[in-house]
Every structure is written in structure tokens, then in C-alpha cells.
TORVO-915410 format. One line per field, with one value per residue (C-alpha): residue in three letters; chain; x, y, z. Coordinates in Angstrom, 3 decimals. Layout:
TORVO-915410
sepa ala; ...
tordo A; ...
u X; ...
v Y; ...
w Z; ...
END
This chain:
TORVO-915410
sepa met; ile; leu; ser; pro; gln; asp; lys; asp; ile; tyr; phe; pro; thr; val; cys; thr; glu; gly; ala; asn; leu; leu; gly; ala; ile; arg; ile; thr; glu; ser; ile; ala; gln; ser; gln; glu; gly; ser; gly; arg; phe; leu; glu; ile; thr; asp; tyr; his; val; glu; lys; pro; leu; ser; ala; phe; asp; arg; ser; ile; arg; leu; asp; tyr; tyr; pro; val; ile; pro; glu; ser; leu; val; val; ser; thr; val; arg; ala; thr; gly; lys; asp; gly; phe; gly; arg; asn; val; ser; ile; ala; ser; arg; leu; leu; asn; pro; ser; glu; tyr; gln; leu; lys; asp; gly; lys; leu; tyr; leu; asn; ser; pro; glu; phe; ile; val; tyr; leu; ala; val; asp; tyr; lys; ala; gly; tyr; asp; phe; leu; glu; glu; thr; pro; asp; thr; ile; ala; ile; lys; ser; ala; leu; gly; ala; leu; leu; gln; his; arg; met; ser; phe; ala; gly; gln; gly; leu; thr; arg; his; asp; gly; leu; gly; leu; ser; val; asn; ser; ala; pro; val; gly; thr; asn; pro; glu; asn; ile; met; gln; ile; phe; arg; gln; tyr; arg; pro; tyr; asn
tordo A; A; A; A; A; A; A; A; A; A; A; A; A; A; A; A; A; A; A; A; A; A; A; A; A; A; A; A; A; A; A; A; A; A; A; A; A; A; A; A; A; A; A; A; A; A; A; A; A; A; A; A; A; A; A; A; A; A; A; A; A; A; A; A; A; A; A; A; A; A; A; A; A; A; A; A; A; A; A; A; A; A; A; A; A; A; A; A; A; A; A; A; A; A; A; A; A; A; A; A; A; A; A; A; A; A; A; A; A; A; A; A; A; A; A; A; A; A; A; A; A; A; A; A; A; A; A; A; A; A; A; A; A; A; A; A; A; A; A; A; A; A; A; A; A; A; A; A; A; A; A; A; A; A; A; A; A; A; A; A; A; A; A; A; A; A; A; A; A; A; A; A; A; A; A; A; A; A; A; A; A; A; A; A; A; A; A; A; A; A; A; A
u -13.035; -11.379; -14.460; -18.023; -21.309; -21.193; -18.106; -20.104; -20.549; -16.829; -15.013; -17.384; -20.305; -21.069; -21.804; -25.573; -26.040; -27.018; -27.423; -25.976; -24.969; -22.896; -21.298; -20.437; -18.968; -16.833; -15.544; -14.666; -12.870; -10.944; -9.939; -8.668; -6.683; -5.088; -4.369; -0.959; -1.817; -2.176; -0.674; -0.126; -1.127; -3.937; -3.875; -5.936; -4.254; -3.335; -1.383; 1.907; 4.462; 7.957; 11.082; 14.229; 17.981; 19.655; 21.757; 25.387; 26.201; 23.932; 22.158; 18.753; 15.799; 13.403; 9.723; 8.010; 4.695; 4.253; 3.447; 4.261; 2.227; 5.158; 3.037; 2.195; 5.789; 6.582; 10.169; 11.821; 14.921; 14.460; 15.939; 18.778; 22.326; 25.129; 28.798; 30.217; 33.122; 35.572; 33.832; 32.285; 28.723; 26.390; 22.688; 20.713; 17.493; 14.457; 13.420; 11.357; 13.330; 12.676; 11.798; 15.103; 16.940; 15.713; 14.820; 12.339; 13.433; 12.191; 10.680; 13.817; 14.196; 17.714; 19.010; 20.719; 21.581; 25.212; 23.898; 24.705; 21.432; 21.034; 17.268; 14.440; 10.742; 8.536; 4.790; 3.442; 0.549; 0.956; -1.341; -3.560; -6.479; -8.993; -11.046; -8.183; -7.687; -3.983; -2.364; -1.940; -5.488; -6.953; -4.804; -5.813; -9.506; -9.409; -7.749; -10.160; -13.108; -11.759; -11.300; -14.835; -16.292; -14.373; -15.540; -19.155; -19.329; -19.172; -21.288; -24.378; -22.723; -21.824; -18.054; -16.681; -13.147; -11.509; -8.043; -8.968; -9.257; -12.722; -11.230; -12.411; -9.757; -12.308; -14.234; -13.492; -11.783; -13.898; -11.209; -9.026; -6.699; -7.153; -3.458; -2.603; -4.983; -3.385; 0.028; -1.096; -1.748; 1.578; 3.508; 2.164; 3.623; 5.589; 9.365; 10.175
v -2.236; -4.424; -5.567; -5.725; -6.276; -9.887; -10.439; -9.729; -13.325; -14.057; -10.859; -8.689; -10.800; -8.620; -5.485; -4.922; -2.193; -2.925; -1.321; 2.112; 2.579; -0.603; 0.368; 3.799; 2.253; -0.102; 2.802; 4.914; 1.984; 1.309; 4.982; 4.735; 1.568; 3.160; 6.517; 7.641; 5.997; 2.671; 1.502; 4.998; 3.775; 2.196; -1.546; -2.382; -2.601; 0.962; 2.614; 4.312; 6.422; 7.037; 8.718; 7.944; 7.974; 4.617; 3.476; 3.701; 0.679; -1.948; -0.048; -0.448; 1.510; 0.481; 0.538; 1.889; 0.068; -3.687; -6.324; -5.198; -6.719; -7.669; -7.610; -3.953; -2.644; 0.017; 1.165; 3.991; 6.094; 9.766; 12.418; 13.879; 15.082; 13.240; 12.417; 9.712; 7.463; 10.269; 12.858; 14.726; 16.108; 14.144; 14.359; 11.174; 10.678; 8.942; 5.494; 2.521; -0.410; -3.965; -6.389; -8.168; -5.004; -5.084; -7.546; -7.175; -8.835; -8.213; -4.822; -3.590; -3.049; -3.988; -2.707; -5.322; -2.919; -1.766; 1.553; 4.738; 5.543; 7.936; 8.064; 5.627; 6.344; 3.432; 3.022; 0.031; -1.433; -2.590; -3.806; -6.711; -8.273; -8.794; -11.207; -13.694; -15.554; -15.202; -15.003; -11.216; -10.532; -12.689; -10.917; -7.480; -8.391; -9.925; -6.837; -4.553; -6.605; -6.397; -2.636; -2.258; -4.351; -2.294; 1.006; -0.115; -1.562; 2.037; 3.636; 4.327; 4.907; 8.581; 8.745; 11.534; 11.216; 9.691; 9.731; 11.163; 7.742; 7.043; 4.540; 4.718; 5.431; 6.173; 2.909; -0.557; -2.765; -5.247; -7.908; -6.117; -3.183; -0.832; 0.052; -3.624; -3.689; -0.586; -2.220; -4.919; -2.263; -0.530; -3.572; -2.757; 0.766; 1.781; 1.326; 5.041
w -1.708; 0.901; 2.809; 1.614; 3.466; 2.228; 4.432; 7.598; 8.791; 8.452; 9.463; 11.548; 12.805; 15.857; 13.819; 13.918; 11.307; 7.695; 4.274; 3.591; 7.240; 7.140; 3.826; 5.241; 8.396; 6.266; 4.117; 7.148; 8.769; 5.551; 5.485; 9.045; 8.284; 5.214; 6.899; 8.140; 11.449; 9.642; 6.364; 4.980; 1.517; -0.459; 0.074; -3.009; -6.416; -7.377; -10.217; -9.306; -11.163; -9.851; -11.192; -9.277; -9.760; -10.060; -7.146; -8.252; -6.089; -7.655; -10.506; -8.891; -7.568; -4.830; -5.719; -2.619; -2.970; -2.967; -3.948; -7.486; -10.307; -12.630; -15.800; -15.152; -15.239; -17.827; -17.383; -19.273; -19.008; -18.161; -20.402; -18.398; -18.528; -16.919; -17.150; -19.342; -18.384; -19.234; -17.059; -20.017; -19.860; -22.106; -22.928; -22.509; -24.490; -23.003; -24.198; -23.092; -21.744; -22.836; -20.013; -20.741; -19.644; -16.032; -13.310; -10.440; -7.216; -3.650; -4.506; -6.265; -9.969; -11.137; -14.446; -16.650; -19.466; -19.762; -21.102; -19.170; -17.378; -14.479; -13.838; -14.431; -14.735; -13.713; -14.063; -12.185; -10.247; -6.681; -3.958; -3.038; -4.885; -2.087; -4.160; -3.749; -0.489; 0.369; 3.817; 3.428; 2.216; 4.983; 7.619; 6.322; 6.133; 9.626; 11.113; 9.304; 10.570; 14.132; 13.815; 12.427; 15.274; 17.818; 16.316; 15.993; 19.516; 20.776; 18.030; 20.115; 23.475; 23.099; 23.294; 25.419; 24.055; 21.036; 19.494; 16.076; 14.473; 15.779; 18.220; 21.776; 24.354; 27.052; 27.124; 28.362; 25.779; 23.869; 23.712; 21.191; 21.666; 18.679; 18.796; 18.224; 15.257; 13.743; 14.145; 11.709; 9.040; 9.734; 8.507; 5.012; 4.896; 1.807; 1.776; 1.359
END
């Protein structure tokens, strides 16, 4: 949960609804913000699994979701076949890697091991803890509050047109362009 009804005074003070209606409006707005029109991902801390080939250039893989919780990383090789240094086909068994065999830097996982590895499997957690007050969590909560206020300002007016996101494109602006709000969420899209 990114926003809660307790955040009303700070992030969406003009919203007049309460109780279950407010909770529903928050959930719908969060869904809009995290849709393909917005961030295209869950912004809260979420578990991810990825299997990717290592880059031959720098022996790394990019983890698509961020920020990565480093303590959550579980990295293993993937059983595969490949070519050894002499061009012969070899079978490679799977195994867990020790944290000393890789390094996480700027969303990329770099392999330190000299071992011949083609694919890595990575389980990790990534996202934001919205109970913490960081510049990113405050920006996301503020944008979500603005989007919620914009949506709710037209709730009882009977929209005649909308763009599929529940954002009015037929009414006068209320001081915030919903497209500008959605742009804030787009900066948190995955790397892929």
C-alpha cells in the first residue's frame, strides 16, 4: 500500500470521501499509477525472479526492477550447455553463488568469478518501502495524492469522456495536468 487514509491531510486534503470509498479510490489510483500508462510495475517492495545470459562484454546482467534490496539477492548459475575456451561443447551444472562471486552496482550484477558461466538465475526484492520518508517515496506519494485529488474532483460531475485511466480530458483542469502526473510515475519504469 503506497497511500493510506491516514495520509489524507498531507497528500490529498481536498478529497471529501471517507471509509471504504476512500480506500477504494486510493487502490484504483494506485492501479492507474502502476499501469502501463504509468510506472509499468509495482512500486512497493516485490519479489522478482529473472534468468538471463551474461553479457560477454562485462560479464554482467541488468536487473530490471529497482531499487534492489541487496540482502535479498540469491544468485545461481543455470544448468546449460556452452562452449569452453577450446570451442568444445560442455555441460554446466547449476549452483548457488557466494556473495563474494558477484557485485551489485547501479542495477547491474557483475560476476567476479573466473568460472565459465553463461546464464544466471537471480531471485531478488526490489521497490520502495513507503513507510520510510525518502525523496523517491515522498515524490511518489505526492504524485499519487495529486492524481487522486484530480480524479476525485470530477467524481460526482458525470464525465462524458475519459481516456481509460479515469482521468478527465473533458473538464477544466484543477491546477494539475494528469499527463504531467503520469510522467512522474513513468520515470520509475523497469530497465527492460
